C-alpha positions in Angstrom: 101.3 155.5 91.8 98.5 156.6 94.1 95.8 159.3 94.3 95.4 162.6 96.0 92.2 164.6 96.8 91.7 168.2 95.9 92.6 169.3 99.5 95.8 167.2 99.2 96.7 168.9 95.9 96.2 172.4 97.5 98.5 171.4 100.4 100.9 169.8 97.9 101.2 173.1 96.0 101.6 175.1 99.2 104.6 172.9 100.0 106.1 173.5 96.6 105.1 170.3 94.9 104.9 169.9 91.2 101.5 169.3 89.5 101.3 168.3 85.8 97.9 168.9 84.1 96.5 167.5 80.9 96.1 170.9 79.2 97.0 174.5 79.5 93.4 175.3 80.4 93.5 172.9 83.4 96.8 174.4 84.5 95.3 177.9 84.5 92.1 176.8 86.3 94.2 175.0 89.0 96.3 178.1 89.5 93.3 180.3 89.7 91.7 178.0 92.4 95.0 178.0 94.3 95.2 181.8 94.3 91.5 182.1 95.2 92.1 179.9 98.3 95.0 182.1 99.4 92.9 185.2 99.1 90.2 183.6 101.1 92.8 182.9 103.8 93.5 186.7 104.0 97.0 186.5 102.4 98.3 189.3 100.2 101.3 187.5 98.8 102.5 183.9 98.3 104.8 181.9 96.1 103.5 181.0 92.7 102.3 177.4 92.5 104.4 175.0 90.5 102.0 173.9 87.8 102.9 172.8 84.3 100.7 171.5 81.5 101.8 168.3 79.8 103.5 170.0 76.8 105.3 172.6 79.0 106.5 169.8 81.3 107.9 167.7 78.5 109.6 170.7 76.8 111.2 172.1 80.0 112.4 168.7 81.1 113.9 168.0 77.7 115.7 171.4 77.7 117.1 170.6 81.1 118.4 167.2 80.2 119.3 167.4 76.5 122.4 169.1 75.2 122.6 167.9 71.6 121.8 171.3 70.0 118.8 170.1 67.9 116.2 172.7 66.9 112.8 171.9 68.3 110.3 172.6 65.5 107.4 174.8 66.2 104.0 173.8 64.6 104.5 176.1 61.6 107.9 174.8 60.9 106.9 171.2 61.2 103.9 171.7 58.9 106.1 173.4 56.3 108.5 170.5 56.4 105.7 168.0 55.9 104.2 170.1 53.1 107.5 170.2 51.3 107.9 166.4 51.6 104.3 165.8 50.4 104.8 168.1 47.5 107.9 166.3 46.4 105.9 163.1 46.1 104.0 164.7 43.1 100.8 163.1 44.4 97.7 164.6 42.6 96.4 166.0 46.0 99.6 167.8 46.7 99.9 169.9 43.5 97.8 172.8 45.0 98.9 174.8 48.0 95.7 174.4 50.0 95.3 170.6 49.7 99.1 170.2 50.2 99.0 171.9 53.6 95.9 170.1 54.7 97.6 166.8 53.9 100.6 168.1 55.9 98.4 168.7 58.9 97.0 165.1 58.6 100.5 163.8 58.4 101.5 165.7 61.6 98.4 164.1 63.4 99.4 160.6 62.2 102.9 161.1 63.4 101.6 162.3 66.8 99.4 159.3 67.1 102.2 156.8 66.3 104.5 158.5 68.8 101.8 158.5 71.5 100.3 155.0 71.1 102.7 152.7 69.2 106.2 154.2 69.0 107.6 151.0 67.7 106.0 151.8 64.4 108.2 154.8 64.0 110.8 152.4 62.7 110.5 152.1 59.0 111.0 148.4 59.0 107.8 147.9 61.2 105.7 149.6 58.5 106.9 147.6 55.5 103.5 145.9 55.0 101.5 149.2 54.9 99.6 149.8 51.6 97.9 152.6 49.7 97.5 155.9 51.6 99.2 154.4 54.6 102.2 153.4 52.5 102.4 156.9 51.1 102.5 158.4 54.6 105.1 155.8 55.6 107.3 157.1 52.8 106.7 160.7 53.9 107.7 159.7 57.4 111.0 158.2 56.2 111.7 161.5 54.4 110.7 163.5 57.4 113.1 161.5 59.7 115.9 162.0 57.2 115.3 165.7 56.9 115.3 166.0 60.7 118.6 164.1 60.9 120.2 166.2 58.2 119.0 169.5 59.6 119.5 168.5 63.3 115.8 169.0 63.9 113.4 167.3 66.3 109.6 167.2 66.3 107.7 167.9 69.6 106.0 164.5 69.1 109.4 162.8 69.6 110.3 164.6 72.9 108.5 162.2 75.2 110.3 159.3 73.6 113.7 161.0 73.9 112.9 161.9 77.5 112.1 158.3 78.4 115.6 157.3 77.3 117.3 160.2 79.1 115.3 159.7 82.3 116.1 156.0 82.3 119.9 156.6 82.2 119.8 159.6 84.5 120.1 158.6 88.2 119.2 162.0 89.6 116.6 162.0 92.3 113.5 163.8 91.0 110.6 165.2 93.0 107.3 163.2 92.8 104.6 164.3 90.5 100.9 164.8 90.9 98.7 164.5 87.7 95.5 166.5 87.4 92.9 166.7 84.6 93.8 163.5 82.7 90.7 161.7 81.4 93.1 159.0 80.1 96.8 158.6 80.3 98.3 157.7 76.9 100.9 154.9 76.7 103.8 157.3 76.1 102.7 159.5 79.0 102.6 156.5 81.3 106.0 155.4 80.2 107.4 158.8 80.8 105.9 159.2 84.2 107.2 155.8 85.2 110.7 156.7 84.0 110.5 160.0 86.0 109.9 158.2 89.3 107.1 158.6 91.8 103.8 160.0 90.6 100.1 159.9 91.5 96.8 161.0 90.1 94.1 163.2 91.4 91.5 161.3 93.3 87.9 161.6 92.0 85.6 163.5 94.4 82.3 162.2 95.6 79.7 162.1 92.8 77.2 164.9 92.6 74.3 164.7 95.0 71.8 166.3 92.6 71.7 165.0 89.1 69.0 165.9 86.5 68.4 165.1 82.9 66.1 167.4 81.0 64.4 167.2 77.7 63.7 170.3 75.6 61.7 170.7 72.5 64.5 172.3 70.4 68.0 173.6 70.8 66.9 177.2 71.3 64.7 176.3 74.2 67.4 174.2 75.6 70.0 176.9 75.4 67.6 179.5 76.9 66.9 177.1 79.8 70.6 176.8 80.5 71.1 180.6 80.5 68.1 181.2 82.7 69.3 178.5 85.1 72.7 180.2 85.3 71.0 183.5 86.0 68.9 182.0 88.8 72.0 180.3 90.3 73.9 183.6 90.4 70.9 185.5 91.8 70.7 183.0 94.7 74.5 183.0 95.2 76.6 185.8 93.5 79.8 183.9 94.5 78.8 180.7 92.7 81.1 179.2 90.1 79.2 177.6 87.2 80.4 175.4 84.4 78.5 175.0 81.1 79.6 172.1 78.9 78.8 172.1 75.2 80.1 170.3 72.1 80.9 172.3 69.0 81.3 175.4 71.1 83.2 177.1 68.3 80.4 176.6 65.8 77.7 177.6 68.2 79.7 180.4 69.8 77.5 183.3 68.4 74.3 181.5 69.3 75.5 180.8 72.9 76.8 184.3 73.3 73.5 185.9 72.3 71.5 183.7 74.6 73.7 184.3 77.6 73.9 188.1 77.0 70.2 188.2 76.8 69.4 186.1 79.9 72.4 186.6 82.2 73.1 190.3 81.8 74.1 192.2 84.9 73.6 195.9 85.5 76.3 195.9 88.2 79.1 194.6 85.9 80.6 196.1 82.8 81.9 192.7 81.8 79.8 189.7 80.8 79.1 187.1 83.4 80.4 184.3 81.2 83.5 183.5 79.2 84.6 180.8 76.8 87.5 178.5 77.6 88.4 178.1 74.0 89.4 181.0 71.9 88.7 181.9 68.3 91.2 181.9 65.3 93.4 184.9 65.4 92.4 185.5 61.8 88.9 186.4 63.1 90.1 189.0 65.6 89.8 192.5 64.3 93.3 193.8 64.8 95.2 190.9 63.1 92.5 190.5 60.5 92.9 194.2 59.5 96.7 193.9 59.4 96.5 190.9 57.1 94.0 192.6 54.8 96.2 195.7 54.5 99.2 193.5 53.6 97.1 191.8 50.9 95.8 195.1 49.6 99.2 196.6 49.3 100.5 193.7 47.1 100.8 195.4 43.7 101.3 194.1 40.2 101.9 191.5 38.8 100.3 189.7 41.7 97.9 192.6 42.5 95.6 191.7 45.3 92.0 192.8 45.6 89.7 193.0 48.6 86.1 192.0 48.3 83.9 195.0 48.8 82.6 193.8 52.1 86.1 193.3 53.3 87.2 196.8 52.3 84.0 198.2 53.9 84.8 196.4 57.1 88.4 197.4 57.1 87.5 201.1 56.7 84.8 200.9 59.4 87.3 199.5 62.0 89.5 202.6 61.9 92.6 200.4 61.8 93.5 201.7 58.3 93.4 205.4 59.2 95.7 207.7 61.1 93.0 210.0 62.4 89.3 210.2 62.9 89.0 212.6 60.0 90.7 210.2 57.7 88.4 207.4 58.9 85.3 209.5 58.3 86.5 210.6 54.9 87.1 206.9 53.8 83.6 205.9 55.1 82.0 208.8 53.2 83.8 207.7 50.0 82.4 204.2 50.4 78.9 205.6 50.8 79.3 207.8 47.8 80.4 204.9 45.6 77.2 203.0 46.5 75.0 206.0 46.1 76.3 206.5 42.6 76.1 202.8 41.7 79.8 202.5 41.3 80.2 199.5 43.7 82.4 196.6 42.7 82.7 193.1 44.0 86.5 193.6 44.5 88.7 196.6 44.9 92.4 196.9 44.3 94.2 199.8 46.0 95.0 201.4 42.6 91.3 201.3 41.6 90.1 202.7 44.9 92.7 205.4 45.2 92.1 206.4 41.6 88.4 206.5 41.8 88.1 209.9 43.4 90.0 213.1 44.3 88.0 213.3 47.6 90.1 210.8 49.4 92.5 212.2 52.1 95.7 213.1 50.4 97.9 212.0 53.3 96.2 208.6 53.4 96.7 208.1 49.7 100.3 209.1 49.8 101.1 206.8 52.8 99.4 203.9 51.1 101.0 204.5 47.8 104.5 204.9 49.3 104.1 201.7 51.3 103.0 199.9 48.2 106.0 201.1 46.3 108.2 200.0 49.2 106.7 196.6 49.2 106.9 196.3 45.4 110.6 197.1 45.6 111.4 194.7 48.4 109.3 191.9 46.9 111.1 191.8 43.5 113.1 188.8 44.6 112.6 186.2 47.3 113.7 187.0 50.8 114.4 185.0 53.9 111.3 184.6 56.1 113.0 186.4 59.0 113.5 189.4 56.7 109.8 189.4 55.7 109.0 189.2 59.4 111.1 192.2 60.2 109.7 194.1 57.2 106.0 193.6 58.0 105.8 195.7 61.2 107.6 198.6 59.5 105.2 198.4 56.5 102.1 198.4 58.7 103.4 201.2 60.8 104.0 203.3 57.7 100.4 203.0 56.6 99.1 203.9 60.1 98.1 200.5 61.5 96.7 199.8 64.1 94.9 203.2 63.8 94.3 206.3 65.7 92.1 204.9 68.6 93.7 203.9 71.9 93.8 200.2 72.2 91.8 198.3 74.8 93.4 195.6 77.0 92.1 192.8 74.7 93.4 194.6 71.6 96.9 194.9 73.2 96.8 191.2 73.8 95.7 190.6 70.2 98.5 192.9 69.0 101.0 190.8 71.0 99.7 187.6 69.5 99.9 189.1 66.1 103.6 189.8 66.7 104.0 186.2 67.7 102.3 185.0 64.6 104.6 187.1 62.4 107.6 185.7 64.2 106.3 182.2 63.7 106.0 182.9 60.0 109.6 184.3 60.1 110.8 181.1 61.7 110.0 179.2 58.4 113.5 180.0 57.3 114.9 177.4 59.6 116.2 175.4 56.5 117.9 178.5 55.0 115.5 178.9 52.1 114.2 182.2 50.6 110.5 182.6 49.7 108.5 185.1 47.7 106.2 187.6 49.3 103.0 185.7 48.3 104.3 182.5 49.9 105.1 184.4 53.1 101.6 186.0 53.1 99.9 182.6 52.6 102.0 181.1 55.5 101.1 184.0 57.7 97.4 183.5 56.9 97.6 179.8 57.8 99.3 180.6 61.1 96.5 183.1 61.9 93.9 180.5 61.1 95.5 177.9 63.3 96.3 180.1 66.3 93.5 180.4 68.8 93.2 183.7 70.7 91.3 184.3 73.9 91.8 187.4 76.0 93.1 186.9 79.5 90.5 185.4 81.7 88.5 187.8 84.0 87.5 184.8 86.1 83.8 185.1 85.1 81.4 183.1 87.3 80.1 181.2 84.2 82.7 179.2 82.3 81.7 177.7 78.9 83.9 174.8 77.8 83.9 171.6 75.7 83.8 168.2 77.4 87.6 167.6 76.9 88.6 171.1 77.7 86.7 171.0 81.0 89.2 168.4 82.4 90.5 169.6 85.7 87.8 172.2 86.2 85.5 172.3 89.2 82.4 174.3 90.0 79.5 174.7 92.3 77.1 173.4 89.5 77.4 172.0 86.0 75.1 172.0 83.0 75.8 169.7 80.1 74.1 170.8 76.8 73.3 168.6 73.9 73.5 165.2 75.5 71.7 163.1 72.9 72.4 159.7 71.6 74.1 160.9 68.4 76.5 163.3 70.1 77.3 161.6 73.4 79.4 159.5 73.3 81.0 161.7 70.7 81.7 159.9 67.5 84.4 160.4 65.0 86.3 158.9 62.1 89.5 156.9 62.1 92.6 158.6 60.8 92.9 158.2 57.0 96.7 157.9 56.8 97.1 155.0 59.3 96.0 151.4 58.8 92.7 150.8 60.5 93.9 147.6 62.2 96.8 149.5 63.7 94.4 152.1 65.2 92.2 149.4 66.6 95.0 147.4 68.2 96.5 150.5 69.7 93.2 151.9 71.0 93.5 155.2 69.1 90.7 157.8 69.2 87.5 156.7 67.4 89.1 153.3 66.5 86.0 151.5 67.8 82.6 152.7 69.2 83.6 150.9 72.5 86.6 153.2 72.9 84.4 156.3 72.4 82.0 154.9 74.9 84.6 154.3 77.5 86.1 157.8 77.1 82.7 159.4 77.3 81.9 157.4 80.4 85.2 158.6 82.0 84.4 162.2 81.1 80.9 161.9 82.4 82.1 160.5 85.8 84.6 163.2 86.0 81.9 165.9 85.4 79.7 164.2 88.0 82.5 164.6 90.5 83.3 168.2 89.5 80.3 169.8 91.3 77.7 168.8 93.8 74.9 169.7 91.3 75.0 168.5 87.7 72.3 169.0 85.0 72.2 167.3 81.6 69.9 168.3 78.8 69.1 167.5 75.2 66.6 168.7 72.6 64.2 166.4 70.7 64.6 168.4 67.5 68.2 168.8 66.5 69.3 170.1 63.1 65.9 169.3 61.6 65.8 165.7 62.8 64.4 163.8 65.8 66.9 163.1 68.5 66.8 160.6 71.3 68.3 160.8 74.8 71.9 159.5 75.4 71.8 156.0 76.9 75.0 156.8 78.7 73.5 159.8 80.5 70.4 157.7 81.3 72.7 155.2 83.1 73.8 158.0 85.5 70.8 160.4 85.6 67.8 158.3 84.7 65.2 159.0 82.0 64.9 162.6 80.9 62.2 164.8 82.5 60.6 167.9 81.1 62.2 171.3 81.7 61.0 173.0 84.9 58.5 175.8 84.1 60.8 178.5 85.6 63.4 177.7 82.9 61.2 178.6 80.0 61.6 182.1 78.6 58.6 184.3 79.1 56.3 184.6 76.1 57.2 188.3 75.9 60.7 189.3 77.0 61.4 192.5 78.8 62.1 195.1 76.0 65.7 196.3 75.9 64.5 199.8 75.1 62.9 202.2 77.6 59.7 203.6 76.3 59.5 207.4 76.5 56.4 209.3 75.4 57.7 211.9 73.0 55.2 214.1 71.4 57.7 216.6 70.0 58.1 216.9 66.2 60.6 218.9 64.2 58.8 220.3 61.1 60.4 220.0 57.7 61.3 223.5 56.6 62.9 223.1 53.2 59.7 222.7 51.3 61.4 220.6 48.5 62.5 217.1 49.3 64.7 214.8 47.3 63.4 211.3 46.7 60.3 211.8 44.7 57.2 209.7 45.3 59.2 207.3 47.5 59.1 209.8 50.4 55.3 209.6 50.7 55.4 205.8 50.0 57.8 205.5 53.0 55.6 207.9 55.1 52.7 205.4 54.6 54.8 202.3 55.1 56.5 203.7 58.3 56.8 207.4 59.1 60.3 206.8 60.6 61.5 205.4 57.3 60.5 208.6 55.5 62.2 210.7 58.1 65.4 208.7 58.1 65.8 208.5 54.3 64.7 212.0 53.4 66.0 214.0 56.4 68.9 211.9 57.7 70.0 210.6 54.3 70.0 207.0 55.7 70.3 204.2 53.2 70.7 200.5 53.2 73.8 198.8 51.9 73.4 196.9 48.6 76.4 194.7 48.3 78.1 194.5 44.9 77.4 191.6 42.6 79.6 189.9 40.1 77.2 190.7 37.3 74.6 193.4 36.7 72.5 194.1 39.7 68.7 193.9 39.7 68.6 197.7 39.7 71.0 198.0 36.8 68.9 195.5 34.8 65.8 197.5 35.6 67.5 200.7 34.4 68.5 199.1 31.2 65.0 197.8 30.6 63.6 201.3 31.2 66.2 202.8 28.9 65.4 200.3 26.1 61.6 200.9 26.3 62.1 204.6 26.4 64.3 204.4 23.3 61.6 202.3 21.5 58.7 204.6 22.4 60.5 207.9 22.1 59.4 208.4 18.6 61.4 209.5 15.5 64.0 209.2 14.3 64.8 205.9 15.9 61.7 205.0 17.8 57.9 204.6 17.4 54.9 206.3 18.9 51.8 204.3 18.3 50.2 200.8 18.0 50.0 201.1 14.3 53.7 201.9 14.0 54.4 198.8 16.1 52.3 196.6 14.0 53.8 197.9 10.8 57.4 197.0 11.8 58.7 194.6 9.2 61.2 192.8 11.5 60.4 193.4 15.2 63.4 191.4 16.3 65.9 193.4 14.3 64.3 196.6 15.5 64.6 195.7 19.2 68.1 194.3 18.7 69.3 197.7 17.4 67.6 199.6 20.2 69.2 197.3 22.8 72.7 197.6 21.3 72.4 201.4 21.3 71.3 201.5 24.9 74.1 199.1 26.0 76.6 201.2 24.2 75.5 204.4 26.0 74.4 203.1 29.4 77.1 200.6 30.3 80.0 202.7 31.7 83.6 202.0 30.8 84.5 200.8 34.3 81.5 198.5 34.4 82.4 197.1 30.9 86.0 196.5 31.9 85.0 194.4 35.0 82.6 192.1 33.2 83.4 189.5 30.5 82.4 190.5 27.0 80.5 187.3 26.6 78.5 188.0 29.7 77.3 191.4 28.3 76.5 189.8 25.0 74.3 187.3 26.8 72.6 190.1 28.7 71.9 191.9 25.4 70.3 188.7 24.0 68.3 188.2 27.2 67.0 191.8 27.2 66.3 191.6 23.4 64.2 188.5 23.9 62.4 190.0 26.9 61.5 193.3 25.2 60.5 191.6 21.9 58.0 189.3 23.8 56.6 192.4 25.6 56.1 194.3 22.4 54.3 191.3 20.9 52.1 191.3 23.9 51.4 195.1 23.4 50.7 194.6 19.7 47.3 193.0 20.8 46.2 196.2 22.6 43.4 198.5 21.6 44.6 201.5 19.5 46.8 203.9 21.4 49.4 206.6 21.0 52.4 207.2 23.3 52.0 210.7 24.6 55.3 210.9 26.4 58.1 208.8 28.1 60.4 209.5 30.9 58.2 212.6 31.8 59.8 214.9 34.4 57.3 216.8 36.5 57.5 219.0 39.6 54.4 219.0 41.9 53.4 220.7 45.1 51.3 218.7 47.6 50.1 220.5 50.7 53.2 222.6 50.6 55.7 219.8 49.9 57.5 220.0 46.5 58.5 216.8 44.8 60.2 216.0 41.5 58.6 213.1 39.7 59.4 211.0 36.7 56.7 209.0 34.8 57.9 206.0 32.8 55.2 206.4 30.1 51.9 208.1 29.4 49.6 206.6 26.6 46.7 208.3 25.0 43.9 205.7 24.6 41.3 205.4 21.9 38.8 207.4 24.0 41.3 210.2 24.3 41.9 209.5 28.0 45.4 209.1 29.5 46.9 205.8 30.8 49.9 206.1 33.2 52.2 203.1 32.8 55.0 202.1 35.3 57.4 199.3 34.1 58.1 196.6 36.6 60.1 193.4 36.1 59.0 191.9 39.5 55.7 190.7 40.9 53.5 193.7 41.7 49.8 194.2 42.4 47.4 197.2 42.5 46.5 196.0 46.0 49.5 198.0 47.1 47.4 201.1 46.5 44.7 200.0 49.0 43.7 202.5 51.7 44.0 203.6 54.4 47.8 203.0 54.3 48.9 202.2 50.8 52.1 200.3 50.4 53.0 202.3 47.2 51.6 205.7 46.3 53.7 206.3 43.1 51.0 205.9 40.4 48.1 207.4 42.5 50.4 210.4 43.1 51.1 210.8 39.4 47.4 210.5 38.6 46.3 213.0 41.1 49.0 215.7 40.9 51.1 215.3 37.7 48.6 214.9 34.8 46.7 217.4 32.9 43.9 215.7 31.1 41.3 213.0 31.6 42.7 209.9 33.4 41.8 206.6 31.8 43.8 204.3 34.1 46.9 203.4 36.1 48.7 200.2 35.3 51.9 198.3 36.1 53.5 196.9 33.0 54.8 193.6 34.3 57.6 192.8 31.8 58.5 189.3 32.9 59.7 186.5 30.6 56.7 184.2 29.9 54.3 186.1 32.1 53.7 189.5 30.6 50.7 191.4 31.8 49.1 194.7 32.8 47.9 195.1 36.4 46.1 198.1 37.8 43.0 200.1 37.5 41.4 201.2 34.2 38.1 202.9 33.6 37.0 200.5 30.8 39.9 198.0 30.3 38.2 195.9 27.7 37.3 198.8 25.5 40.5 200.9 25.9 43.3 198.5 26.8 42.9 194.8 25.8 39.9 193.6 23.8 40.3 190.0 24.7 39.8 190.4 28.5 37.2 188.2 30.1 34.7 189.3 32.7 36.8 187.5 35.4 39.8 189.6 34.7 40.8 191.9 37.7 41.1 194.8 35.3 37.5 194.3 34.3 36.1 193.4 37.7 37.8 196.3 39.5 37.7 199.4 37.3 39.1 202.8 38.2 36.5 205.1 39.7 36.3 208.8 40.5 35.8 208.0 44.2 39.1 206.1 44.3 40.9 209.1 42.8 39.4 211.4 45.4 40.3 209.1 48.3 43.9 208.6 47.0 44.3 212.4 46.6 43.1 213.0 50.2 45.4 210.2 51.6 48.4 211.6 49.7 47.8 215.1 50.9 47.6 213.9 54.5 50.8 211.9 54.1 52.5 215.1 52.8 51.2 217.1 55.8 52.4 214.4 58.2 55.9 214.5 56.6 56.1 218.3 56.7 54.9 218.3 60.4 57.8 216.0 61.4 55.7 212.9 62.1 58.4 210.2 62.4 57.2 207.5 64.8 58.3 203.9 64.3 55.0 202.5 63.1 55.3 199.8 60.4 52.2 199.4 58.2 52.3 195.6 58.3 54.7 194.1 60.8 56.9 192.1 60.2 56.5 192.2 56.4 57.2 195.9 56.1 60.3 195.6 58.3 61.7 192.7 56.3 61.9 195.0 53.3 63.7 197.8 55.2 67.4 198.1 56.0 67.1 200.7 58.8 66.7 198.5 61.8 69.9 199.7 63.4 68.3 203.1 63.5 64.7 202.3 64.5 65.8 199.4 66.8 62.6 197.5 65.9 63.9 194.2 67.0 64.2 195.5 70.6 60.5 196.3 70.6 59.5 193.0 69.2 58.1 191.8 72.5 55.8 194.9 72.7 54.5 194.2 69.2 53.8 190.5 70.1 52.0 191.6 73.2 49.9 194.1 71.2 49.0 191.4 68.7 48.0 189.1 71.5 45.9 191.8 73.1 44.1 192.5 69.8 43.4 188.9 69.4 41.9 188.6 72.8 39.6 191.6 72.2 38.3 190.1 68.9 37.7 186.8 70.7 35.7 188.5 73.4 33.6 190.3 70.9 
């Protein structure tokens, strides 16, 4: 026993001494610090330091001392063994694969806790009084021990106990040990170190001289302050080493990464100035994720696998499923074409996707089809897991994975870890069994989910870690995020498979609040000794509730103080874009543009949107839905109403014909059935349950019937035409239009009707920049005759109405309108028609001239309805828009 300072440990390592750390992360950090010191001394070569983390130390020592030939189970093998035992119990929770393996993980944890804290309870006789869930686990543990004896297997949790016996009987003189990064030494660890011989712990350094505790208004402000503090520290000392401590780093990773990229970016370095100590699941890394998706997709009948549309879109976009750039571009073009034609699906099998078009690259289709046939043949009967593991790389290579692009360093590392994951899945045949392909694929997925991946450290100056992971790390300054009363000390629940009294007596994690407090105090003291400057912070608002400062931190740092003013983000951040005055315009030369009235609507909403959609063919991605989409429902509604008002032989043409219908419900039902029979494609009908389409027919029948009952109260009218196609020329721009319906009113004027199932208002026509020019454009350029009005027909269940502008709405549209009705109070006038025409002509001229600046009509509302932000990069100019709004407000105030 004894202690050693940091300087003593460095000297110890230089002399060839052995250091055992609590974690692999602490071992790497200690090795990095040792190497950095040697470089500072001007050395160019030196012996590698002898540093082992706890698990590596135990395993290497056991391998040196044990010769009994037992197989050391890896995590995947041990979980599979526990899952098999749990499944044999026929407990309700173990009948399904997912819950069974989750219970297996819990059993592994319980086994580990017993081995580390109370190894005497590993004897079955000591657990005779256990009841309920604990008794069930006790039975599983008996079966697990029997399986290990029968198969000459050993769990890693038992290695320390085996070593203690071996070391006690072995009289060999062993070198002394130095322990580093242990917040607490578990009973089994202490027994093992005592059996080893001489050992000592790292001595705590002097506590930090500068300790602060800050209070922020919310988590975003707190995180921004931390990032700004790191930036200021590195600006003052580029060689500084900073440590940021945060709980739930995996859940907040994206949020943290965005804040640090925004506030700590460096123009002198291609790499970020920060890195996370904890990796992400291998299943979330692009290369392994793409490989597993391909394997799923190739699984053919009878267990045919389908990829969700967003999964397939992502897979194609990565390039990992194509052998050349041309193939990748062709696959992406095919996905765009499917969406453009409304043929998207929620899920795609390979057979459906490959058979949907002849435009797919022939070589790609042949490779995939041949690989699928190969897999189908090999998967006809169960195989040994090692055979599956050898088969998978060949199968992926045959389809062209990992793709045509050269791999980066991080991708090569991910490729290596993928190979290790496949080997781990192959090791599941340790008991000699054979498994079907689907079981191997599921096991591989679990291994990917449970394997953490982090690229090799580039020794970034800012290290982001969790409280436990930071053990053994030192820095020039530390910032601890989220130190409030609810999260520090960190709470937790007791293990569900072990008796609570056993956990309390043994002092297991989260057994009592006092244990959590003691551990948190130890960690806090260790952090205070890890750097000369330590900052703690918390936010008053956390996850929508009020938070209070941690009383433990108050003990060491005093009451929290407000954040310093320099750690607040400026009201307007420096824009990421560089503003360049560009007066150049590229005129539109074709004269005729696809898109109809929407082009001029977009020109009014934002000129860039019209340019991008009409001239760059840019479109937003509408994800597939399980049922009919809003657009498809709208098309069916339009088709039914067109069928009704199309006239003989099946439709009607006037109010009198509507009122003379003997059975309106039967009439509408027949029209809806005919439309569904003709408009619902065979592929769409196959993908949707028959009962679902029947319910959609009933819904649409009820909706249209209600609407016709509403129209039956109108003033006399005749339908002049429906679905009217028209080509118009506006200031040299040719557009093709389609009018939903044109009525001839009782004064012989024309009423233009546009069906809408959503909430719309004629305020969208307001000048100087209308939000929708469709109906004004029809009125001014596509009609021959006297215009009586423009209206939206709001076909909505329980809220049917007309909304728009009519010359004399009470006399020509609805006789029961009151004087307060918007249709009566705001009639259509000749001046409005002239103004609209002038505005529309100017929009057409602007489009033809190539006016395409990013100028949203009503920021941010206009931008929220647009899917082209990746092109216009509006978010990067948000600060400028905020500044402009503030300036306008100041001018108004001065006036």
